[in-house]
C-alpha positions as CSV (number, residue, x, y, z in Angstrom):
1,M,0.0,0.2,0.2
2,S,1.3,3.4,-0.9
3,P,2.3,5.9,1.8
4,A,-0.4,8.3,1.0
5,V,-3.2,5.7,1.0
6,A,-2.2,4.5,4.3
7,A,-1.9,7.9,5.7
8,E,-5.8,8.5,4.3
9,V,-6.8,5.2,5.9
10,A,-5.3,6.0,9.3
11,A,-6.9,9.5,9.2
12,Q,-10.7,7.7,8.5
13,A,-9.9,5.2,11.2
14,T,-8.9,8.1,14.2
15,R,-12.0,9.8,13.0
16,Q,-14.4,6.8,13.6
17,G,-12.5,5.6,16.8
18,E,-10.7,2.6,15.3
19,S,-6.8,1.7,15.2
20,A,-4.9,2.3,12.1
21,T,-4.0,-1.4,11.3
22,D,-7.8,-2.6,11.7
23,A,-9.1,0.1,9.3
24,A,-6.2,-0.7,6.9
25,T,-7.2,-4.4,6.6
26,E,-10.9,-3.6,6.3
27,V,-11.0,-0.7,3.8
28,R,-9.4,-1.4,0.4
29,P,-8.5,1.6,-1.8
30,A,-10.5,1.9,-5.2
31,P,-9.0,0.7,-8.1
32,S,-7.1,3.1,-10.3
33,P,-8.6,4.1,-13.5
34,D,-6.1,2.7,-15.6
35,A,-6.5,-1.0,-14.1
36,D,-7.8,-3.4,-16.7
37,D,-11.2,-4.7,-15.6
38,F,-11.9,-6.6,-18.8
39,R,-14.2,-4.1,-19.9
40,P,-14.2,-2.8,-23.5
41,L,-13.2,0.9,-23.9
42,D,-16.0,2.0,-26.1
43,V,-18.9,0.7,-23.9
44,P,-20.2,3.0,-21.3
45,E,-20.3,1.9,-17.5
46,R,-23.9,1.1,-16.3
47,T,-25.2,3.8,-14.2
48,E,-28.4,1.9,-13.4
49,K,-29.1,0.5,-10.2
50,F,-29.8,-3.2,-9.6
51,D,-32.0,-2.9,-6.7
52,A,-34.7,-1.2,-9.0
53,P,-37.1,-3.6,-10.9
54,A,-36.5,-3.5,-14.4
55,E,-39.2,-3.6,-17.0
56,R,-39.8,-7.0,-18.2
57,P,-39.8,-8.0,-21.9
58,Q,-43.2,-9.1,-23.2
59,A,-43.4,-11.9,-25.4
60,Y,-44.8,-11.3,-28.8
61,S,-47.6,-13.4,-28.4
62,S,-48.6,-11.4,-25.2
63,I,-48.6,-7.9,-26.9
64,K,-52.1,-6.7,-27.2
65,T,-52.9,-5.2,-30.8
66,D,-56.3,-5.4,-32.6
67,D,-55.0,-8.3,-34.7
68,N,-53.8,-10.4,-31.7
69,P,-56.3,-10.4,-28.8
70,T,-54.5,-11.8,-25.4
71,I,-55.7,-14.8,-23.6
72,D,-58.0,-12.7,-21.3
73,D,-59.8,-11.4,-24.2
74,V,-61.1,-14.4,-25.6
75,P,-64.2,-15.9,-23.7
76,E,-64.1,-19.1,-21.9
77,E,-65.7,-22.2,-23.3
78,Q,-68.2,-23.5,-20.5
79,V,-67.7,-27.1,-20.2
80,P,-70.5,-29.0,-18.8
81,T,-70.4,-31.0,-15.6
82,R,-71.0,-34.8,-15.1
83,S,-73.9,-34.0,-12.9
84,Q,-75.7,-32.4,-15.9
85,P,-78.0,-34.8,-18.5
86,A,-76.4,-36.1,-21.2
87,T,-78.5,-33.8,-23.6
88,A,-77.3,-31.2,-21.9
89,R,-73.6,-32.2,-22.6
90,S,-73.5,-32.6,-26.0
91,S,-75.5,-30.7,-28.7
92,R,-74.6,-33.1,-31.4
93,P,-73.7,-36.7,-30.9
94,A,-70.0,-37.5,-31.8
95,K,-69.9,-39.6,-34.5
96,S,-67.2,-42.5,-34.3
97,R,-64.6,-42.9,-37.2
98,G,-65.2,-46.7,-37.9
99,T,-63.9,-48.2,-40.9
100,N,-65.9,-48.0,-44.2
101,R,-67.7,-51.0,-45.1
102,T,-67.6,-50.4,-48.7
103,A,-63.8,-50.5,-48.6
104,I,-64.0,-53.9,-46.7
105,W,-66.4,-55.1,-49.3
106,A,-64.2,-53.8,-52.1
107,L,-61.1,-55.5,-51.0
108,V,-62.9,-58.9,-50.6
109,L,-64.4,-59.0,-54.0
110,S,-61.4,-57.8,-55.5
111,I,-59.2,-60.7,-54.0
112,L,-62.0,-63.5,-55.3
113,G,-60.6,-62.7,-58.9
114,I,-63.9,-63.2,-61.0
115,T,-65.7,-60.6,-59.3
116,S,-62.6,-58.3,-59.3
117,P,-64.3,-55.4,-61.7
118,I,-67.0,-55.0,-58.9
119,G,-64.2,-54.8,-56.4
120,L,-62.5,-52.1,-58.6
121,Y,-65.8,-50.2,-58.7
122,L,-66.4,-50.3,-55.0
123,G,-62.8,-49.3,-54.4
124,Y,-63.3,-46.1,-56.0
125,R,-66.6,-45.4,-54.7
126,A,-65.1,-46.1,-51.3
127,R,-62.2,-43.6,-51.6
128,G,-64.9,-40.9,-52.5
129,E,-66.8,-41.8,-49.2
130,I,-63.8,-41.8,-47.0
131,A,-62.4,-38.3,-48.6
132,R,-66.2,-37.2,-47.6
133,T,-66.7,-38.7,-44.5
134,R,-63.0,-39.0,-43.1
135,E,-63.9,-42.6,-42.0
136,L,-61.0,-44.9,-41.8
137,G,-60.5,-47.5,-44.3
138,E,-58.4,-45.8,-47.3
139,P,-55.7,-48.4,-47.3
140,F,-58.2,-51.0,-47.9
141,A,-60.1,-49.5,-50.9
142,R,-56.5,-48.7,-52.4
143,V,-55.3,-52.1,-52.1
144,A,-58.6,-53.1,-53.4
145,I,-58.1,-51.0,-56.7
146,W,-54.8,-52.3,-57.2
147,I,-55.8,-55.9,-56.9
148,G,-59.0,-55.3,-59.1
149,W,-56.9,-53.8,-61.7
150,L,-54.1,-56.6,-61.4
151,Y,-56.8,-59.3,-61.8
152,L,-58.3,-57.2,-65.0
153,A,-55.0,-57.1,-66.5
154,V,-54.7,-60.9,-65.9
155,I,-58.1,-61.7,-67.4
156,V,-57.5,-59.5,-70.5
157,L,-54.0,-61.1,-71.0
158,G,-55.6,-64.6,-70.4
159,L,-58.6,-63.8,-73.3
160,L,-56.0,-62.4,-75.7
161,T,-53.7,-65.2,-75.3
162,Y,-56.6,-67.6,-75.6
163,F,-58.1,-66.0,-78.9
164,W,-54.5,-65.7,-80.4
165,I,-53.7,-69.7,-79.7
166,S,-57.2,-70.6,-81.2
167,G,-56.4,-68.6,-84.1
168,Q,-53.2,-70.2,-84.9
169,G,-55.1,-73.6,-85.1
170,A,-57.5,-73.0,-87.7
């Protein structure tokens, strides 16, 4: 410690009623302005107090605008309790998403072979119904269509082969 700083510490200690050695160990001198405290030179020092509550930034979704109402502005949906009758609970019956029966019949008739044209027709019809009603069974209809076209191609090739062979013998 430099002698000037030690003398100043001793003077403060005698004013407060302490010994010079106790005051010298407790009070530390302020760092010199030339000391390197790892701050960039072009950044000004912060003068704000840390005890004051800072304004918290808001999320984009919580900022109220005309296009973006906050959660408090949206009315709450009323959920009925279990003690209310069933008619009051649901204004419309819940439709179960069962499997489309037309798709199942299309698959069965396509697999049978001789009825593959009927299965092919029912497969296309089932795909339309499934798209409209959002039922399950689209893979059944798709497979029925593939198998229907495959059987139809085999039947046509078989008939062409039969007529070609029968025409050769005459």
